[in-house]
TORNUFI-273977 format. One record per residue (C-alpha): x, z, y; residue number from 1; residue in one letter. Coordinates in steps of 0.2 Angstrom, whole numbers, plus 5000, padded with zeros to 4 digits. Layout:
<rs>
[[X,Z,Y],NUM,'A']
...
</rs>
This chain:
<rs>
[[4870,4936,5053],1,'X']
[[4873,4950,5063],2,'X']
[[4861,4962,5071],3,'X']
[[4859,4959,5091],4,'X']
[[4866,4971,5102],5,'X']
[[4858,4972,5120],6,'X']
[[4871,4972,5130],7,'X']
[[4877,4953,5139],8,'X']
[[4897,4957,5134],9,'X']
[[4894,4958,5117],10,'X']
[[4885,4943,5116],11,'X']
[[4899,4931,5110],12,'X']
[[4900,4941,5093],13,'X']
[[4882,4943,5091],14,'X']
[[4880,4925,5092],15,'X']
[[4891,4920,5077],16,'X']
[[4889,4924,5058],17,'X']
[[4903,4936,5051],18,'X']
[[4911,4919,5043],19,'X']
[[4912,4913,5060],20,'X']
[[4921,4927,5068],21,'X']
[[4933,4931,5054],22,'X']
[[4936,4910,5053],23,'X']
[[4940,4914,5073],24,'X']
[[4947,4932,5077],25,'X']
[[4953,4937,5059],26,'X']
[[4971,4931,5050],27,'X']
[[4981,4937,5036],28,'X']
[[4999,4937,5043],29,'X']
[[5014,4931,5032],30,'X']
[[5025,4941,5039],31,'X']
[[5017,4954,5033],32,'X']
[[5009,4949,5015],33,'X']
[[5028,4943,5011],34,'X']
[[5038,4959,5018],35,'X']
[[5036,4968,5001],36,'X']
[[5035,4965,4981],37,'X']
[[5027,4947,4981],38,'X']
[[5022,4937,4963],39,'X']
[[5017,4922,4963],40,'X']
[[5023,4917,4943],41,'X']
[[5007,4926,4935],42,'X']
[[4995,4921,4925],43,'X']
[[4979,4929,4919],44,'X']
[[4978,4931,4902],45,'X']
[[4962,4923,4895],46,'X']
[[4947,4936,4887],47,'X']
[[4946,4923,4872],48,'X']
[[4939,4936,4860],49,'X']
[[4940,4930,4840],50,'X']
[[4923,4937,4832],51,'X']
[[4930,4940,4813],52,'X']
[[4916,4951,4804],53,'X']
[[4931,4959,4795],54,'X']
[[4939,4962,4807],55,'X']
[[4942,4981,4809],56,'X']
[[4955,4994,4821],57,'X']
[[4952,5008,4807],58,'X']
[[4945,5025,4810],59,'X']
[[4942,5021,4827],60,'X']
[[4928,5008,4821],61,'X']
[[4918,5024,4819],62,'X']
[[4918,5031,4836],63,'X']
[[4907,5029,4849],64,'X']
[[4912,5016,4866],65,'X']
[[4912,5033,4876],66,'X']
[[4923,5040,4866],67,'X']
[[4934,5027,4866],68,'X']
[[4933,5025,4883],69,'X']
[[4937,5042,4888],70,'X']
[[4954,5038,4874],71,'X']
[[4957,5023,4885],72,'X']
[[4957,5031,4901],73,'X']
[[4972,5042,4895],74,'X']
[[4983,5027,4890],75,'X']
[[4995,5017,4904],76,'X']
[[4993,4997,4903],77,'X']
[[5007,4995,4891],78,'X']
[[4999,5006,4877],79,'X']
[[4982,4999,4881],80,'X']
[[4990,4980,4878],81,'X']
[[4997,4984,4862],82,'X']
[[4980,4991,4854],83,'X']
[[4972,4976,4859],84,'X']
[[4986,4968,4847],85,'X']
[[4983,4977,4832],86,'X']
[[4967,4966,4826],87,'X']
[[4952,4956,4832],88,'X']
[[4943,4971,4834],89,'X']
[[4954,4981,4844],90,'X']
[[4956,4964,4856],91,'X']
[[4932,4963,4856],92,'X']
[[4937,4984,4862],93,'X']
[[4947,4983,4875],94,'X']
[[4939,4968,4882],95,'X']
[[4924,4978,4884],96,'X']
[[4931,4993,4894],97,'X']
[[4928,4990,4912],98,'X']
[[4943,4996,4921],99,'X']
[[4956,4986,4910],100,'X']
[[4944,4971,4912],101,'X']
[[4943,4973,4930],102,'X']
[[4962,4977,4935],103,'X']
[[4966,4960,4923],104,'X']
[[4953,4950,4934],105,'X']
[[4957,4955,4950],106,'X']
[[4974,4963,4953],107,'X']
[[4984,4955,4940],108,'X']
[[4997,4952,4951],109,'X']
[[5003,4969,4955],110,'X']
[[5000,4974,4936],111,'X']
[[5016,4960,4932],112,'X']
[[5022,4970,4948],113,'X']
[[5021,4988,4938],114,'X']
[[5031,4979,4922],115,'X']
[[5046,4971,4933],116,'X']
[[5048,4986,4941],117,'X']
[[5046,4995,4925],118,'X']
[[5034,5008,4929],119,'X']
[[5019,5000,4916],120,'X']
[[5019,5014,4908],121,'X']
[[5021,5029,4922],122,'X']
[[5000,5027,4926],123,'X']
[[4987,5029,4915],124,'X']
[[4975,5016,4918],125,'X']
[[4961,5026,4926],126,'X']
[[4972,5032,4940],127,'X']
[[4975,5011,4943],128,'X']
[[4957,5011,4941],129,'X']
[[4953,5023,4956],130,'X']
[[4966,5016,4967],131,'X']
[[4956,5001,4966],132,'X']
[[4940,5007,4965],133,'X']
[[4945,5014,4984],134,'X']
[[4953,5006,4999],135,'X']
[[4958,5021,5011],136,'X']
[[4977,5022,5013],137,'X']
[[4977,5039,5007],138,'X']
[[4988,5045,5021],139,'X']
[[4977,5038,5036],140,'X']
[[4960,5035,5032],141,'X']
[[4960,5017,5038],142,'X']
[[4960,5002,5025],143,'X']
[[4974,5002,5014],144,'X']
[[4977,4981,5004],145,'X']
[[4995,4988,4996],146,'X']
[[4999,4996,4981],147,'X']
[[5014,5009,4981],148,'X']
[[5020,5007,4963],149,'X']
[[5027,5021,4960],150,'X']
[[5015,5036,4963],151,'X']
[[4999,5022,4959],152,'X']
[[4993,5028,4978],153,'X']
[[4985,5015,4990],154,'X']
[[4994,5012,5007],155,'X']
[[4994,5003,5023],156,'X']
[[5009,4995,5033],157,'X']
[[5009,5007,5044],158,'X']
[[5011,5023,5034],159,'X']
[[5025,5013,5023],160,'X']
[[5034,5013,5036],161,'X']
[[5033,5031,5045],162,'X']
[[5027,5041,5031],163,'X']
[[5039,5051,5020],164,'X']
[[5031,5049,5003],165,'X']
[[5033,5032,5003],166,'X']
[[5050,5030,5000],167,'X']
[[5061,5026,4990],168,'X']
[[5078,5035,4986],169,'X']
[[5095,5033,4974],170,'X']
[[5100,5046,4962],171,'X']
[[5111,5051,4975],172,'X']
[[5103,5052,4988],173,'X']
[[5091,5064,4977],174,'X']
[[5105,5072,4974],175,'X']
[[5111,5078,4991],176,'X']
[[5093,5082,4996],177,'X']
[[5084,5091,4984],178,'X']
[[5099,5095,4973],179,'X']
[[5091,5085,4958],180,'X']
[[5107,5078,4942],181,'X']
[[5105,5063,4932],182,'X']
[[5097,5076,4918],183,'X']
[[5082,5081,4930],184,'X']
[[5078,5065,4936],185,'X']
[[5077,5059,4918],186,'X']
[[5060,5068,4920],187,'X']
[[5052,5056,4933],188,'X']
[[5047,5038,4934],189,'X']
[[5062,5027,4940],190,'X']
[[5058,5011,4948],191,'X']
[[5073,4996,4945],192,'X']
[[5069,4988,4960],193,'X']
[[5067,4966,4962],194,'X']
[[5080,4955,4969],195,'X']
[[5072,4947,4986],196,'X']
[[5071,4951,5004],197,'X']
[[5060,4963,5011],198,'X']
[[5053,4969,5028],199,'X']
[[5043,4985,5033],200,'X']
[[5048,4991,5048],201,'X']
[[5066,4981,5046],202,'X']
[[5073,4966,5037],203,'X']
[[5086,4971,5022],204,'X']
[[5089,4961,5008],205,'X']
[[5093,4967,4991],206,'X']
[[5102,4956,4979],207,'X']
[[5104,4966,4963],208,'X']
[[5095,4976,4954],209,'X']
[[5096,4996,4956],210,'X']
[[5087,5011,4950],211,'X']
[[5076,5021,4962],212,'X']
[[5063,5035,4962],213,'X']
[[5049,5041,4972],214,'X']
[[5055,5053,4987],215,'X']
[[5037,5060,4983],216,'X']
[[5041,5062,4966],217,'X']
[[5061,5071,4969],218,'X']
[[5056,5084,4984],219,'X']
[[5039,5090,4971],220,'X']
[[5053,5091,4956],221,'X']
[[5067,5099,4967],222,'X']
[[5055,5111,4973],223,'X']
[[5050,5114,4953],224,'X']
[[5068,5118,4950],225,'X']
[[5074,5130,4968],226,'X']
[[5058,5138,4964],227,'X']
[[5049,5134,4983],228,'X']
[[5049,5122,4996],229,'X']
[[5060,5139,5007],230,'X']
[[5074,5139,4991],231,'X']
[[5075,5120,4992],232,'X']
[[5075,5120,5009],233,'X']
[[5090,5132,5010],234,'X']
[[5100,5123,5000],235,'X']
[[5099,5108,5010],236,'X']
[[5105,5118,5025],237,'X']
[[5117,5123,5015],238,'X']
[[5123,5105,5009],239,'X']
[[5122,5099,5029],240,'X']
[[5133,5113,5034],241,'X']
[[5151,5104,5030],242,'X']
[[5145,5094,5011],243,'X']
[[5138,5079,5019],244,'X']
[[5144,5064,5031],245,'X']
[[5137,5064,5049],246,'X']
[[5129,5048,5044],247,'X']
[[5122,5058,5029],248,'X']
[[5115,5072,5039],249,'X']
[[5101,5065,5050],250,'X']
[[5095,5054,5035],251,'X']
[[5094,5069,5023],252,'X']
[[5086,5079,5038],253,'X']
[[5073,5066,5041],254,'X']
[[5069,5064,5022],255,'X']
[[5067,5082,5020],256,'X']
[[5054,5084,5033],257,'X']
[[5064,5095,5045],258,'X']
[[5057,5098,5061],259,'X']
[[5066,5092,5072],260,'X']
[[5063,5073,5065],261,'X']
[[5045,5072,5065],262,'X']
[[5034,5064,5081],263,'X']
[[5045,5050,5085],264,'X']
[[5052,5032,5081],265,'X']
[[5069,5035,5086],266,'X']
[[5069,5048,5073],267,'X']
[[5063,5039,5057],268,'X']
[[5076,5038,5046],269,'X']
[[5083,5020,5041],270,'X']
[[5073,5013,5026],271,'X']
[[5088,5003,5015],272,'X']
[[5074,5001,5001],273,'X']
[[5059,4996,5013],274,'X']
[[5045,4987,5003],275,'X']
[[5051,4988,4986],276,'X']
[[5041,4999,4978],277,'X']
[[5023,4990,4984],278,'X']
[[5013,4976,4982],279,'X']
[[4997,4968,4986],280,'X']
[[4984,4976,4978],281,'X']
[[4966,4971,4980],282,'X']
[[4949,4984,4983],283,'X']
[[4937,4982,4972],284,'X']
[[4917,4985,4979],285,'X']
[[4903,4981,4967],286,'X']
[[4907,4973,4950],287,'X']
[[4916,4956,4957],288,'X']
[[4915,4958,4976],289,'X']
[[4935,4962,4983],290,'X']
[[4943,4966,4998],291,'X']
[[4962,4961,5003],292,'X']
[[4959,4967,5021],293,'X']
[[4958,4956,5036],294,'X']
[[4969,4960,5051],295,'X']
[[4963,4956,5071],296,'X']
[[4971,4941,5079],297,'X']
[[4966,4950,5096],298,'X']
[[4977,4964,5093],299,'X']
[[4993,4954,5093],300,'X']
[[4987,4943,5107],301,'X']
[[4981,4962,5114],302,'X']
[[5002,4967,5108],303,'X']
[[5010,4949,5117],304,'X']
[[5001,4953,5132],305,'X']
[[5006,4968,5135],306,'X']
[[5025,4966,5129],307,'X']
[[5026,4952,5142],308,'X']
[[5016,4962,5157],309,'X']
[[5018,4980,5153],310,'X']
[[4999,4982,5160],311,'X']
[[4984,4988,5151],312,'X']
[[4966,4982,5155],313,'X']
[[4953,4998,5155],314,'X']
[[4948,4993,5139],315,'X']
[[4964,4992,5130],316,'X']
[[4967,5010,5137],317,'X']
[[4949,5015,5130],318,'X']
[[4953,5008,5113],319,'X']
[[4973,5021,5115],320,'X']
[[4963,5035,5124],321,'X']
[[4966,5045,5108],322,'X']
[[4984,5049,5100],323,'X']
[[4987,5040,5084],324,'X']
[[4989,5050,5066],325,'X']
[[5008,5054,5072],326,'X']
[[5004,5060,5087],327,'X']
[[5010,5047,5099],328,'X']
[[5003,5039,5115],329,'X']
[[5015,5028,5122],330,'X']
[[5005,5010,5122],331,'X']
[[5020,5001,5115],332,'X']
[[5019,5008,5099],333,'X']
[[4998,5010,5097],334,'X']
[[4998,4993,5100],335,'X']
[[5009,4988,5088],336,'X']
[[5002,4997,5076],337,'X']
[[4985,4991,5078],338,'X']
[[4992,4972,5075],339,'X']
[[4999,4978,5058],340,'X']
[[4982,4986,5054],341,'X']
[[4971,4980,5040],342,'X']
[[4952,4981,5040],343,'X']
[[4938,4979,5029],344,'X']
[[4927,4965,5036],345,'X']
[[4913,4977,5040],346,'X']
[[4928,4987,5049],347,'X']
[[4935,4971,5058],348,'X']
[[4917,4965,5065],349,'X']
[[4916,4983,5074],350,'X']
[[4933,4984,5083],351,'X']
[[4929,4966,5088],352,'X']
[[4918,4976,5099],353,'X']
[[4931,4984,5108],354,'X']
[[4946,4973,5106],355,'X']
[[4948,4964,5121],356,'X']
[[4959,4951,5114],357,'X']
[[4947,4948,5102],358,'X']
[[4934,4946,5114],359,'X']
[[4944,4933,5124],360,'X']
[[4947,4924,5109],361,'X']
[[4928,4921,5105],362,'X']
[[4925,4916,5123],363,'X']
[[4938,4903,5124],364,'X']
[[4949,4914,5135],365,'X']
[[4966,4914,5123],366,'X']
[[4968,4892,5120],367,'X']
[[4978,4890,5106],368,'X']
[[4979,4906,5097],369,'X']
[[4972,4900,5083],370,'X']
[[4986,4888,5080],371,'X']
[[4996,4900,5079],372,'X']
[[4990,4909,5066],373,'X']
[[4997,4911,5049],374,'X']
[[4985,4913,5034],375,'X']
[[4991,4918,5016],376,'X']
</rs>
């Protein structure tokens, strides 16, 4: 049971168990989960190890497990899987390696996504395991239920749409923004898109596989090529003074971080590859407890009510009293972002205490709201 509060206002929350609260006021919307790479046909491999006394891993058998694990942390998933196929002894050693074992057990669809996009060799097992053991979006520090595959960073839905470093760009745009040639791009990981329909910020359909690059990687490579961020900026300005079309100029300005494009939703460049580089990624807490994130149905109600009436009640005004990470105060965008924000179970329970929509749902003041829930 949740600890009792001293106010009558929170009595509905305090009289319910965590499970009941989440069942009534939490949801996992399909329109968010299906907005990016979704692997439905992944079959987790079984860790069945045949014990054979004569099986050997060669000289590696002489090393203590601690040293082997330090080496394994530096390897990528494909290399570890290859080592596991060398012998029964190698398979047993890999099966006892916690990062590999836990990633296979709890995040196998994400590993399949890495393989199908061609990024499985781009990250060490240690970097992927670190991302799984954390739960915060690297940009806003809110709960991040997704993994951005090119950089193996945890992220949330809002930041996937608004943060430049979570963008994917083509080789042509790498050249326009950062002056990178095809030879330069061989130095950074490339992603092969998976055909399908994606929807982060807006909806787009990709019918064929194309090669894409992380804007973050491309910008870092551009700075290294030109010697400094200032020199790279000078190149971009030269490009914009006659070598780019009018349509390209605005997109390049946003992608390269031109100050004039910061702080407004209207200035966000259209993301033609939204969601093609991200997938659901659980957070591992303890040995077997995972968090996938839960969304607040009350925030969804708050956003719908404001969209219809354009009126804010005092509680919602208090919730929006401070500007967000991007300096915005417009209640429409703030409420929309809250609707899209996932939370851990503990954070969600605390959020219910300050969310007017959640309180109304618990008190039965929003009849029929639960019927609109669309769980994943």
